[in-house]
MARBA-3410 file (N, C-alpha, C, O; in Angstrom, 1 decimal):
82
0.8,-1.2,0.0,0.0,0.0,0.0,0.8,1.2,0.0,2.0,1.2,0.3 ~ 0.3,2.4,-0.3,1.1,3.6,-0.4,0.4,4.7,0.3,-0.8,4.9,0.3 ~ 1.2,5.5,1.0,0.8,6.7,1.7,0.5,7.8,0.6,1.3,8.0,-0.3 ~ -0.6,8.6,0.8,-0.9,9.7,-0.1,0.3,10.8,-0.1,0.7,11.3,1.0 ~ 0.8,11.0,-1.2,1.9,12.1,-1.3,3.2,11.6,-0.8,4.1,12.4,-0.7
3.4,10.3,-0.5,4.6,9.8,0.0,5.1,8.6,-0.8,4.6,8.3,-1.8 ~ 6.2,8.0,-0.3,6.7,6.8,-1.0,6.0,5.6,-0.4,5.1,5.6,0.4 ~ 6.5,4.5,-1.0,6.0,3.2,-0.6,6.4,2.8,0.8,7.5,3.0,1.2 ~ 5.4,2.3,1.6,5.6,1.8,2.9,6.0,0.3,2.8,5.2,-0.4,2.2 ~ 7.1,-0.1,3.5,7.5,-1.5,3.5,7.4,-2.0,4.9,7.8,-1.3,5.9
6.9,-3.2,5.1,6.8,-3.9,6.4,8.0,-4.8,6.5,8.2,-5.7,5.6 ~ 8.8,-4.8,7.7,9.9,-5.6,7.9,9.6,-6.4,9.2,9.1,-5.7,10.1 ~ 9.9,-7.6,9.3,9.7,-8.4,10.5,11.0,-9.0,11.0,11.9,-9.2,10.3 ~ 11.0,-9.3,12.3,12.1,-10.0,12.9,11.5,-10.9,14.1,10.5,-10.4,14.7 ~ 12.0,-12.1,14.3,11.5,-13.0,15.4,12.7,-13.5,16.2,13.8,-13.7,15.7
12.4,-13.6,17.5,13.4,-14.1,18.4,12.6,-15.1,19.4,11.5,-14.8,19.8 ~ 13.3,-16.1,19.8,12.8,-17.1,20.7,13.7,-17.2,21.9,14.9,-17.1,21.8 ~ 13.1,-17.5,23.1,13.9,-17.7,24.3,12.9,-18.3,25.4,11.7,-18.4,25.2 ~ 13.6,-18.8,26.5,12.9,-19.2,27.6,12.3,-18.1,28.4,11.3,-18.3,29.1 ~ 13.0,-17.0,28.4,12.6,-15.9,29.3,12.8,-14.5,28.6,14.0,-14.1,28.3
11.8,-13.9,28.3,11.8,-12.5,27.8,12.5,-12.3,26.4,13.5,-11.6,26.4 ~ 12.0,-13.0,25.4,12.6,-12.7,24.1,12.4,-11.3,23.6,11.3,-10.7,23.8 ~ 13.4,-10.8,22.9,13.3,-9.4,22.4,13.8,-9.5,20.9,14.8,-10.1,20.6 ~ 13.1,-8.9,20.0,13.5,-8.8,18.6,13.4,-7.4,18.1,12.6,-6.6,18.5 ~ 14.4,-7.1,17.2,14.5,-5.8,16.6,14.3,-5.9,15.1,15.0,-6.6,14.4
13.3,-5.3,14.5,13.1,-5.2,13.0,13.7,-3.9,12.5,13.4,-2.8,12.9 ~ 14.7,-4.1,11.6,15.4,-2.9,11.1,15.1,-2.6,9.7,15.0,-3.5,8.8 ~ 14.8,-1.3,9.4,14.4,-0.8,8.1,15.6,-1.0,7.1,16.8,-0.9,7.6 ~ 15.4,-1.2,5.8,16.4,-1.2,4.8,17.2,0.2,4.8,16.6,1.2,5.3 ~ 18.3,0.2,4.3,19.2,1.4,4.2,18.4,2.5,3.5,17.8,2.3,2.5
18.4,3.7,4.1,17.8,4.9,3.5,16.3,5.1,3.9,15.7,6.1,3.6 ~ 15.8,4.1,4.6,14.4,4.2,5.0,14.3,4.5,6.5,15.2,4.1,7.3 ~ 13.2,5.2,6.9,13.0,5.5,8.4,11.8,4.7,8.9,10.9,4.4,8.1 ~ 11.8,4.4,10.1,10.6,3.7,10.8,9.5,4.7,11.0,9.8,5.8,11.5 ~ 8.3,4.4,10.6,7.2,5.2,10.7,6.1,4.6,11.7,5.2,5.3,12.1
6.4,3.4,12.1,5.4,2.7,13.0,5.9,1.3,13.2,6.8,0.8,12.5 ~ 5.2,0.6,14.1,5.5,-0.8,14.2,4.7,-1.5,15.4,3.8,-0.8,15.9 ~ 5.1,-2.7,15.7,4.3,-3.4,16.8,5.0,-4.7,17.1,6.1,-5.0,16.6 ~ 4.4,-5.5,17.9,4.9,-6.8,18.3,3.8,-7.7,18.6,2.7,-7.3,19.0 ~ 4.1,-9.1,18.6,3.2,-10.1,19.0,4.0,-11.2,19.6,5.0,-11.7,19.2
3.4,-11.7,20.8,4.0,-12.9,21.5,3.3,-14.1,21.0,2.1,-14.1,20.7 ~ 4.1,-15.3,21.0,3.5,-16.5,20.4,2.8,-17.4,21.5,2.1,-18.3,21.2 ~ 3.1,-17.1,22.8,2.6,-17.9,23.9,1.4,-17.2,24.5,1.5,-16.0,24.8 ~ 0.3,-17.9,24.7,-0.9,-17.2,25.2,-0.8,-16.6,26.6,-1.5,-15.7,27.0 ~ 0.2,-17.1,27.4,0.4,-16.6,28.8,1.5,-15.6,28.8,2.0,-15.2,29.9
2.0,-15.1,27.6,3.0,-14.1,27.6,2.3,-12.7,27.3,1.3,-12.6,26.7 ~ 3.0,-11.7,27.8,2.5,-10.3,27.5,3.5,-9.5,26.8,4.7,-9.7,27.0 ~ 3.0,-8.6,26.0,3.9,-7.7,25.3,4.4,-6.6,26.3,3.5,-5.8,26.7 ~ 5.6,-6.6,26.6,6.1,-5.7,27.6,6.8,-4.4,27.0,6.9,-3.4,27.7 ~ 7.2,-4.5,25.7,7.9,-3.4,25.1,7.6,-3.4,23.6,7.7,-4.5,22.9
7.2,-2.3,23.1,7.0,-2.1,21.7,7.2,-0.6,21.4,6.3,0.2,21.6 ~ 8.4,-0.3,20.8,8.7,1.1,20.6,9.8,1.2,19.5,10.5,0.3,19.2 ~ 9.9,2.5,19.0,11.0,2.7,18.0,12.3,2.6,18.7,12.5,2.8,19.9 ~ 13.3,2.2,17.9,14.7,2.1,18.3,15.5,2.9,17.4,16.0,2.5,16.3 ~ 15.7,4.2,17.7,16.4,5.1,16.8,15.4,5.5,15.7,14.2,5.4,15.8
16.0,5.9,14.5,15.2,6.4,13.4,14.8,5.2,12.4,14.0,5.4,11.6 ~ 15.5,4.1,12.6,15.3,3.1,11.5,15.0,1.7,12.0,15.2,0.7,11.2 ~ 14.5,1.5,13.2,14.1,0.2,13.7,13.0,0.2,14.7,12.7,1.3,15.3 ~ 12.4,-0.9,14.9,11.4,-1.1,16.0,11.7,-2.3,16.8,12.1,-3.4,16.3 ~ 11.6,-2.2,18.1,11.9,-3.3,19.0,10.7,-3.7,19.8,9.9,-2.8,20.2
10.6,-5.0,20.0,9.5,-5.5,20.9,10.0,-6.6,21.7,10.9,-7.4,21.3 ~ 9.4,-6.8,22.9,9.8,-7.9,23.8,8.6,-8.4,24.6,7.7,-7.6,24.9 ~ 8.7,-9.7,25.0,7.6,-10.3,25.7,8.1,-10.8,27.0,9.3,-11.1,27.2 ~ 7.2,-11.0,28.0,7.5,-11.7,29.2,6.4,-12.6,29.6,5.2,-12.4,29.2 ~ 6.7,-13.6,30.4,5.6,-14.6,30.7,4.8,-14.0,31.8,5.3,-13.3,32.7
3.5,-14.3,31.8,2.6,-13.9,32.8,2.1,-15.0,33.7,1.0,-15.1,34.2 ~ 3.1,-15.9,33.8,2.8,-17.2,34.6,4.1,-17.7,35.1,5.1,-17.3,34.7 ~ 4.1,-18.7,36.0,5.2,-19.4,36.5,5.7,-20.5,35.7,6.7,-21.2,36.0 ~ 5.0,-20.8,34.6,5.4,-21.9,33.7,6.7,-21.6,33.1,7.0,-20.4,32.7 ~ 7.5,-22.6,32.9,8.8,-22.5,32.2,8.6,-22.8,30.8,8.7,-24.0,30.4
8.2,-21.8,29.9,7.8,-22.1,28.6,8.7,-21.4,27.6,9.0,-20.2,27.7 ~ 9.1,-22.1,26.5,9.9,-21.5,25.4,8.9,-20.8,24.5,8.0,-21.5,24.0 ~ 9.1,-19.6,24.1,8.2,-18.9,23.3,8.9,-17.8,22.5,10.1,-17.6,22.7 ~ 8.2,-17.1,21.6,8.8,-16.2,20.7,8.1,-14.8,20.6,6.9,-14.7,21.0 ~ 8.8,-13.8,20.1,8.2,-12.5,19.8,8.5,-12.2,18.3,9.6,-12.5,17.9
7.5,-11.7,17.7,7.7,-11.2,16.3,7.4,-9.7,16.4,6.5,-9.2,16.9 ~ 8.4,-9.0,15.8,8.4,-7.5,15.7,8.2,-7.1,14.3,8.7,-7.7,13.3 ~ 7.3,-6.0,14.2,7.0,-5.5,12.9,7.4,-4.0,12.8,7.2,-3.2,13.7 ~ 8.1,-3.7,11.7,8.5,-2.2,11.5,7.9,-1.8,10.2,8.0,-2.5,9.2 ~ 7.2,-0.6,10.2,6.7,0.0,9.0,7.8,1.0,8.6,8.1,2.0,9.3
8.3,0.9,7.4,9.5,1.7,6.9,9.1,2.5,5.7,8.4,2.0,4.8 ~ 9.6,3.8,5.7,9.3,4.6,4.5,10.5,5.4,4.2,10.5,6.2,3.3
END
């Protein structure tokens, strides 16, 4: 899709897995800036604890367990780049 009066918006993803608090950073291609983003946890008892820009060209997201279970899970981070 395309923003009115602007360039093409590209979505970049990154995934990380861990036993405790995975964090992933999605980085825009060279010359593009991050205009938005988000994150999603793969485990139903995990909560998204962090989702924010990281500088001008990346988005970072991290999850944490909301339970005492020792569960391996992942976070997927999305960056919208333009």
